[in-house]
matplotlib code that plots the C-alpha trace (Angstrom):
import matplotlib.pyplot as plt

x = [114.2, 114.7, 113.0, 114.8, 118.1, 116.9, 115.8, 119.3, 121.1, 119.0, 120.2, 123.9, 125.2, 123.0, 124.0, 127.7, 127.8, 128.6, 131.9, 132.8, 131.5, 132.2, 130.6, 127.2, 124.9, 123.9, 120.3, 117.8, 116.2, 117.6, 114.2, 113.8, 117.3, 116.5, 113.3, 115.0, 117.5, 114.5, 113.0, 116.2, 116.5, 112.7, 113.6, 116.9, 115.6, 111.6, 110.5, 111.3, 109.9, 109.2, 107.9, 111.5, 113.2, 111.5, 112.4, 116.2, 116.1, 114.4, 116.9, 120.2, 118.7, 118.4, 121.8, 123.5, 121.6, 122.2, 125.3, 128.5, 129.5]
y = [81.3, 82.9, 86.1, 86.3, 86.1, 88.8, 91.2, 90.4, 91.1, 94.3, 96.0, 94.8, 98.0, 99.0, 96.1, 96.0, 99.6, 98.3, 96.9, 100.5, 102.3, 100.3, 102.6, 102.0, 99.6, 96.1, 96.6, 99.3, 97.8, 99.6, 100.2, 96.2, 95.9, 98.3, 96.8, 93.1, 95.0, 96.0, 92.6, 91.1, 93.3, 92.5, 88.6, 89.4, 91.7, 91.4, 95.1, 98.2, 98.5, 102.3, 105.1, 106.9, 103.2, 102.7, 106.2, 105.6, 102.1, 103.8, 106.7, 104.1, 101.9, 105.3, 106.5, 102.9, 102.4, 105.7, 105.2, 107.1, 109.2]
z = [75.5, 71.9, 73.5, 76.4, 74.5, 72.0, 74.8, 76.9, 73.4, 72.7, 76.1, 76.1, 76.2, 79.5, 81.1, 80.8, 81.7, 85.2, 84.0, 82.7, 86.1, 88.7, 90.9, 89.6, 91.6, 90.1, 91.2, 92.1, 95.0, 97.9, 99.5, 99.6, 100.9, 103.9, 104.4, 104.8, 107.4, 109.4, 109.2, 110.4, 113.5, 114.7, 114.2, 116.6, 119.1, 118.6, 119.8, 121.5, 125.2, 124.5, 122.2, 122.7, 122.0, 118.8, 117.5, 118.3, 116.8, 113.7, 113.3, 113.9, 111.3, 108.9, 109.5, 109.1, 105.8, 104.4, 102.0, 102.3, 99.4]

ax = plt.figure().add_subplot(projection="3d")
ax.plot(x, y, z, "-o")
ax.set_aspect("equal")
plt.show()
């Protein structure tokens, strides 16, 4: 536990940057989040019937997961 506390203390300024710059992401796993959305979509709709439907679904998922700047 002491080692973990020492590590957190050493990186304190980096960890607290999000307070100074709220636009920073709290994590860096955007690809993991996208994969979760895709998996949840499969849970709900199971699959598409045609290849064209698969392409359309993938395009929609990509555009809906792209953050607006």
